N, C-alpha and C positions, 0 to 999 in steps of 0.2 A: 444649500450648495453654492459655492462660489461662482460668480460669473468669470469666464475666461475672456478678459477684456481684448486679448490679442485676436480674437475672432470677431469682434465687434466694429462695424463700420456706421459710426453715427454720423447722420446727415441732419443739420440744424438748419431750419427753413424760417427765417425772419426772428425778431424778438429785440431785446435791449441789453442792457448790462447784465442781466439775471443769465441770459444765454450766452454771454461771454465768459461769465464764470463758470458755467456748464463745461464750455468747450476746454477750457483750460484744466478742470477737474479731471474731465475725462482723457484728456492727453496724458495727464499724471498718471492715470490709473492705467494705461497702456492701450486704450482704444485709438482706433483711426478716426479723425474727424474731418468733415468738411462742412462749410456752412455759407449760406448766402443771405444778404440783408441784415448783416450785423455791424456794428461801429468797430470793427476790428483795429488793432494798432498795425502798423505799416510791416513789423517784423513777422507776423504769423504765418505759417505755413500751410493752415487749413482753410485759407479764404478762397471762395469760389464765386464765380461771376454768373452763373447760369442755374436756375431752381432745376432745369431738366435734367443736367448732369449731376446734380446732387440727389435727385431722386432715384436716377437710374444706378446710382453707385451704392446706395446706402443699404444696410441690413435692418437698420433702425433709424426712423424719421421722428424729429421732434420738432413740433410747432410751439408758439407760445401758449401760456396758461389761458389765454383769452379765446384761443382757436381762430376761427375764421369769421368774416362777415359772409353775408349769403351769396357772394360772389367768388368765395375761395379765397380772397385776399387776407393774407396774416399781417398783424403790426411788425413793423421793421423799422430800421434806423436807415436813414439815406447815407449811404457809404460815398457815393459821387452823384454828379449830376445826370448821369446816363443809365445808371443801374435801374430797371424796371422794378415796380413794386412786385414782389413774390406773391404768385396766386397758386392755390392748389386747384388747378383747372382740371377737367376730365382729361386733356391732352397730357397733362404732367402726371397724374395718377395712373395713367395707362402704361406708363413707362417704369413703374415701381414693380419690381419683382414679386411675384405670389409669396407668400409667406413672411414679407418684410412687416416688421412691428412699427405701427404708427402711433406714436405716444402724442397725446393733444389733451389739453386741459378739458375742453368739452367740444364735442362735434356737432356740427348742424346735419339735419336729415340728409342731405345730398352727399356728405362725406360717408356717414354711415352706408348709405346705399352703395357709394363707389367701393368702400372697402370691401364689402360684401360681394361686389361683382368682380372685382380685380383680384381677390383671395388675400386680402390685407389683414393683418391682425392689429384691429383697432383697441388701443388702450386708453379711455378716458380716465384722466387721474385727479381732475379738480375736486370732485366730490367724495374722493376715498378719504376717510379718517386720516389714514397715515400721512397724507398730503395735507389736508385741509386743517387739520388741528395745530401743526407746525406752522403752516402759511399764515393762521391766524394772528400770529404774534408779531411779524412784522407790520402786517395791517393794522393791528391795534395800536402799534407804537407810532406809526405814520399818522393814523386819525389824531392821536393825543398832540403829535407836533402840528399839525394843520389847525386844530383847535386853539394851541396856544399862540399861534402866529396871526390868528384872526380874531379871538375874543377879547374884548376888554377887560375881562376878570380873570383871575387866576382859576385853574381847575380845583383847588382847595377852596371849599366853601361853596362852589357853583352847584347850581341844580342841572342836571344832566338827564337825558332821555335818550335810551338807546332802543331803536325801533327793529326788532327781530332779535331773539335769543338763540341763535345757533352758534356756529363754532367762533365766528367772527364777533358776533354781538356779545357772547359770553367773555370772551377774552377781553374786549374792550370794556365791557361793564365792570369786570374785576380789577381792572388797572385803574379806572376812572375811581371806584370805589376805595382803593389803597392810597390813592393821591388826594383823599378827603372830599370827593365831590358828593352830592345826594344824588343817587343814581335810581332812575325807574327804568325797568325794563318792560317794553311793549312785545307781548307775544301772543300768538294764536293758541298754541298748545298749553293745556294747564299743567302739563309737566315741566315746561321752560319757565312757566311762571313760578312754579313751586321752586324750581331749582334757584331761580333769581332770589326769591325770599330767603331760602336756605343760606345764601351768601351774603345776606346782610342787605340786599337791594330792595327797592320798592318793585311792585309788579303791577302791571294793567293789562287789560285786554284792549284790542284795536278800537272797539267802539268809544273807548274812554281817551283816545288820542287828543282830540281837540282840548279837552280840560287838562290833560297831563302836560300839554306843551306851554300852557298860559304862563307858567312861572320859569321856564326853562331858559337857562343862559346858553346851554349847548344842546344840539340836537343831532343824533348820529342815525343815519339810516343805513341797513344793512340788507333791505327787501328790495329784490329786483321786480318790484310792481307798483304802480301808483298810488302810493300810501299817504305821502306828505302832499296832499293837495292843496288846491286854493283856499278851501273852506278850513282844512287845518292850520295852514300858514296865517291865516286871518287871526287866529287865536294866539300867535306868538308874539314875544316882546319885540318891538322894533329893533333892538341891539343884538337879537339872538344870532348865534353863529350855527350854520347848519352844514353838517359835512355828509354827502352822500357817498356810501362806499360801494354801493351795488353796481352791478354791471352796466354797462350803457343801455338804454337811456336812464338808468336809475330810477328811483322812487319819489322824487321831489318834482314837483311842477316849477321849474326853472324860470318860466315865463311870467307865471303869478309871483314867484319870489323876486323878481325884478320890479315888476309893478308895484309890489307892496314894499319895496325898499328893504327886504331881508337879504342878508349876506348869505349866500348858498353856494356851495362848491361841489361839482362832481369830481369824484377822487378815485376811479377804479385803479386796480394794478399798483396799489401803493408800495407792495413789498419790492418792486423793480426799481421805484425811484428812492425809496429810503433807506433799503437796506438790499442792495442788489446782490453783494456776496453771500450774505446770510440766505436770500432767497433762492440765490443760483444753487447753493448748496443743498437745499431742500429738494429743488428739482433734479439735482444730478442724484440724490439718494432715492428718490422715487422711481426714477429709470432703472437705478440698480435693483430694487426689489422688483420691478415689473419683470426685468430679464431674469432675475432668479427664480420668479414664479414660473416663467415659461420654460425654464430648465427643468423644474422639479415636475412639470407636466409631460415631459417626455423628450426632453432635448432642445437646445435652442438652436433651431435651424437657420442656418446663415446662407441667405439666397447667392 
């Protein structure tokens, strides 16, 4: 069932160039848009100054893929020196009309509780396959870009280790392999290791990580847990390049990496940095899918 965009009031709270693309796409589709905390051009009509106004007006709210911190603050771009950082506090959320759809990459427990308390329809999309599989592509391409910028060797002929072989890890592993790297995927699940082997990659368990990294020119982490510890780093080559793609604080011990003289970079949110137009299109499409699902469940209620 097609979405009637004329009935959609999309409020965007925070973000970067991805959300700018979402705003443009939704306006083109016929939705009404208001946004706060975005680096908008001077000529847009949808710019707002107060998060409270956007929250009270919207029938659909969108926050950045990374969600909020424990205090409700979303990532945002400073538009001017006086605008406060947008925060989804209880005072803001109580102004949102019951039935409003809140689209967020991943919600912290306080936000889930607030959504239930105020009758909001919370839609977490970061782990949905229809979003995450597509979003893994700009993530993988961005990781390759960072690796090429920081490594003294070409990807072709290099030894690369990908820690975690989920959607981002598999997309990255495939591209490294096609570029001529010798790739080893480190995964907990035997099915993931089998999948890596079936695609021409090497495979290892986490217990083997210290040995696996000993000859690696490139190490990529996708696991949001402390897996690249000091003891693992001590086994790496001095000239290794390490790229951590996991959500902050990542899975690399960066203090130990500095102490050992290893080049390590935390790089979450790469889609919004390296390919914001493509990444924004992916977000816009998942919003459309979510709204169509709500329509099919019994009608898209506009508060």
